[in-house]
C-alpha positions in Angstrom: 0.0 0.0 0.0 1.4 3.4 -1.0 1.9 5.9 1.8 -0.6 8.7 2.1 0.5 12.2 0.8 2.1 14.3 3.6 -0.3 17.2 2.8 -3.9 17.4 1.5 -5.5 20.2 -0.4 -9.1 20.8 -1.2 -11.5 23.7 -1.9 -14.6 24.2 0.2 -16.8 27.0 -1.2 -14.3 29.8 -1.9 -11.8 28.7 0.7 -8.6 26.7 0.0 -8.1 24.1 2.8 -4.6 22.9 3.4 -4.0 20.0 5.8 -0.7 18.6 7.2 -1.2 15.0 6.9 1.2 12.9 9.1 -1.2 12.4 12.0 0.9 9.4 13.3 4.0 11.7 13.4 2.4 14.8 15.0 2.4 16.2 11.4 6.1 16.7 11.7 7.6 18.6 8.7 9.1 16.8 5.8 10.5 17.7 2.5 7.5 16.3 0.6 5.2 18.2 2.9 7.0 21.5 2.2 6.9 20.9 -1.5 3.2 20.1 -1.5 2.4 23.1 0.8 4.3 25.4 -1.6 2.3 23.9 -4.6 -1.0 24.4 -2.7 -0.2 28.0 -1.7 0.6 28.9 -5.3 -2.6 27.2 -6.5 -4.6 29.3 -4.1 -2.6 32.4 -5.0 -3.5 32.2 -8.7 -7.0 30.8 -8.5 -9.6 33.6 -8.8 -12.3 31.5 -7.3 -10.4 31.1 -3.9 -10.6 34.1 -1.7 -9.1 32.8 1.5 -6.9 30.0 2.8 -7.2 27.8 5.9 -4.3 25.7 7.2 -4.8 22.9 9.7 -3.4 19.5 10.8 -4.8 16.0 10.5 -5.5 14.1 13.7 -4.7 15.2 17.2 -1.9 17.6 16.5 -1.4 20.7 14.4 2.4 20.3 13.8 5.2 19.0 16.1 7.8 20.9 14.1 10.8 19.2 12.6 10.8 15.4 12.4 12.6 14.0 15.5 14.0 11.2 13.5 16.2 13.6 11.7 17.3 15.7 14.7 21.1 15.8 15.0 21.8 14.7 11.4 24.5 17.4 11.0 26.3 16.1 14.1 26.4 12.3 13.2 29.8 10.7 12.6 30.2 11.2 8.8 31.6 13.6 6.3 30.6 17.1 7.9 28.0 19.0 6.0 29.4 22.2 4.5 28.2 25.2 6.4 26.6 26.8 3.4 24.6 23.6 2.6 23.1 23.9 6.2 22.2 27.5 5.5 20.6 26.6 2.1 18.6 23.8 3.7 16.6 26.6 5.4 16.8 29.3 2.7 15.8 26.9 -0.1 13.6 24.5 2.1 11.6 25.9 5.0 12.1 29.5 4.1 10.2 29.0 0.8 7.0 29.0 2.8 7.0 32.4 4.5 8.5 33.9 1.3 5.6 32.5 -0.7 3.0 33.6 1.9 4.4 37.1 1.6 3.3 37.0 -2.1 -0.3 36.2 -1.2 -2.7 39.1 -0.3 -5.6 36.8 0.4 -6.4 36.1 4.0 -4.5 33.1 5.4 -6.1 31.6 8.7 -4.4 28.9 10.7 -6.9 26.4 12.5 -4.6 25.2 15.2 -6.5 21.9 16.0 -3.9 20.5 18.6 -0.4 20.8 19.8 2.0 23.1 17.9 5.7 22.8 18.8 8.9 24.4 17.6 8.8 25.0 13.9 5.1 24.1 14.1 4.5 27.3 16.1 6.4 29.2 13.5 4.0 27.8 10.7 1.1 29.3 12.8 2.8 32.7 13.1 3.3 32.9 9.3 -0.5 33.0 8.8 -2.5 36.2 9.2 -4.8 34.9 11.9 -4.8 32.0 14.3 -8.0 30.3 15.5 -7.4 27.5 18.0 -9.2 24.5 19.5 -9.8 24.9 23.2 -7.4 22.0 23.8 -4.6 23.4 21.7 -1.2 23.9 23.3 1.9 25.6 22.1 5.6 25.3 22.9 8.6 27.0 21.3 11.3 24.5 22.1 14.4 25.6 20.1 16.6 26.5 23.2 16.0 22.9 24.5 17.7 21.6 21.4 20.4 24.2 21.3 18.9 25.9 18.2 17.5 29.3 17.2 14.0 29.7 15.8 14.7 28.7 12.2 11.3 29.2 10.5 10.7 32.9 10.9 9.6 33.0 14.5 12.0 35.8 15.5 10.3 37.9 12.7 6.8 37.2 13.3 6.3 36.6 17.0 7.5 40.1 18.3 5.2 41.7 15.8 2.3 39.8 17.3 2.9 39.7 21.0 5.6 42.4 21.5 9.3 42.1 22.0 9.4 41.2 25.7 6.8 38.5 25.6 8.4 37.0 22.5 11.7 36.8 24.3 10.1 35.2 27.3 8.5 32.5 25.1 11.7 31.9 23.1 14.0 31.8 26.2 11.6 29.9 28.6 10.4 27.2 26.1 7.4 26.8 28.3 4.1 25.1 27.3 1.2 27.6 27.1 -2.4 27.1 26.3 -4.8 28.4 23.6 -6.4 30.8 26.2 -3.0 32.2 27.1 -2.1 32.7 23.5 -5.5 34.5 23.1 -4.8 36.7 26.1 -1.5 37.8 24.4 -3.2 38.4 21.0 -1.5 35.5 19.3 -4.8 33.6 18.9 -7.9 35.6 18.1 -10.7 33.0 18.4 -11.1 29.7 20.3 -13.6 27.1 19.5 -14.3 23.5 20.8 -12.0 21.1 18.9 -14.7 19.3 17.1 -16.1 22.6 15.7 -12.8 24.4 14.9 -12.3 23.6 11.2 -16.0 24.1 10.4 -16.1 27.4 12.2 -12.8 28.6 10.7 -14.0 27.8 7.2 -17.3 29.4 7.8 -15.6 32.6 9.0 -13.2 32.5 6.1 -16.1 32.0 3.6 -17.8 35.1 5.2 -14.7 37.1 4.3 -14.8 35.7 0.7 -18.2 37.2 0.4 -16.9 40.8 1.2 -15.6 42.9 -1.6 -12.4 41.2 -2.6 -10.4 44.2 -3.7 -10.5 46.0 -0.3 -9.9 42.7 1.5 -6.7 42.2 -0.3 -5.6 45.9 -0.3 -6.2 46.1 3.5 -3.9 43.1 4.0 -1.2 44.8 1.8 -1.6 48.1 3.7 -1.4 46.5 7.1 1.8 44.4 6.2 3.5 47.2 4.4 2.5 49.8 7.2 4.4 47.7 9.8 7.6 48.7 8.1 6.7 52.3 6.9 6.5 55.7 8.6 3.0 57.4 8.9 3.3 59.6 5.8 4.3 56.6 3.7 1.4 54.6 5.1 -1.1 57.4 4.4 0.2 57.9 1.0 -0.3 54.3 0.2 -3.8 54.1 1.6 -4.8 57.1 -0.3 -3.8 55.3 -3.5 -5.7 52.3 -2.5 -8.7 54.5 -1.9 -8.6 55.7 -5.5 -8.8 52.1 -6.6 -11.7 51.1 -4.3 -13.8 54.3 -4.7 -13.8 53.8 -8.5 -14.5 50.1 -8.5 -17.8 48.5 -9.5 -17.9 46.7 -6.2 -18.0 50.1 -4.4 -21.1 51.2 -6.5 -22.6 47.8 -5.9 -22.1 48.1 -2.1 -23.8 51.5 -2.1 -26.7 50.2 -4.4 -27.2 47.1 -2.2 -27.3 49.3 0.9 -30.0 51.6 -0.5 -32.0 48.7 -1.8 -31.5 46.8 1.6 -30.2 43.6 0.0 -27.0 41.6 0.2 -24.4 43.0 -2.2 -23.1 40.8 -5.0 -19.4 41.6 -5.4 -17.4 40.6 -8.6 -13.9 41.8 -7.7 -14.0 44.6 -10.3 
């Protein structure tokens, strides 16, 4: 019997649903999984029928991070791995994912269905929003293994919870709950585990039914604004306002409001 693919991809309504699919291994990351994830993200990016993306895990865990069976490979007695090759394992492997996500201006929501550890936490941070099961737990374990966060964590986490809290979580390597993550702003919604995926897709579909041009421009403006001064941000948003105010969807929104009906947006 052939092994099941390490990642599943399907479309539910206008939502692309991506599932890490190694439930017997805590959905630990593999090269195959990363390749399939990259392909799924690109498919979502170019498909005009997909307005939002949901990422989740199969089984009881979201993602346990790197595969423990491969830990310490670079220290095993053998010909030493050239240092540049180690760097490129990240730059040309794991790092393809946050770089691809940076190209996508559609909403990306992570449905954290269970434990997320190490690089698995980083995978959640790369998404725009994190909804979690009430039973989900997180642990940033790098310092326990003598490593640094290699999957974008030091970029994303301080922007979400602030510098001091991020350093505490990185250094302490302590387990924390979905409710604690929500208290810090890392998670924005919590659902019972059995309802999480359905509720997340439902919420994402609701966003897909909003006017798609401003949905995507708002994401661009927020992301770019994090690295811009006030004047640059205001200059950018005024340009976005030109686009939205002259769109057919803006006219449709006003018309639907006057006629007391639900607007039908076309993304034009």
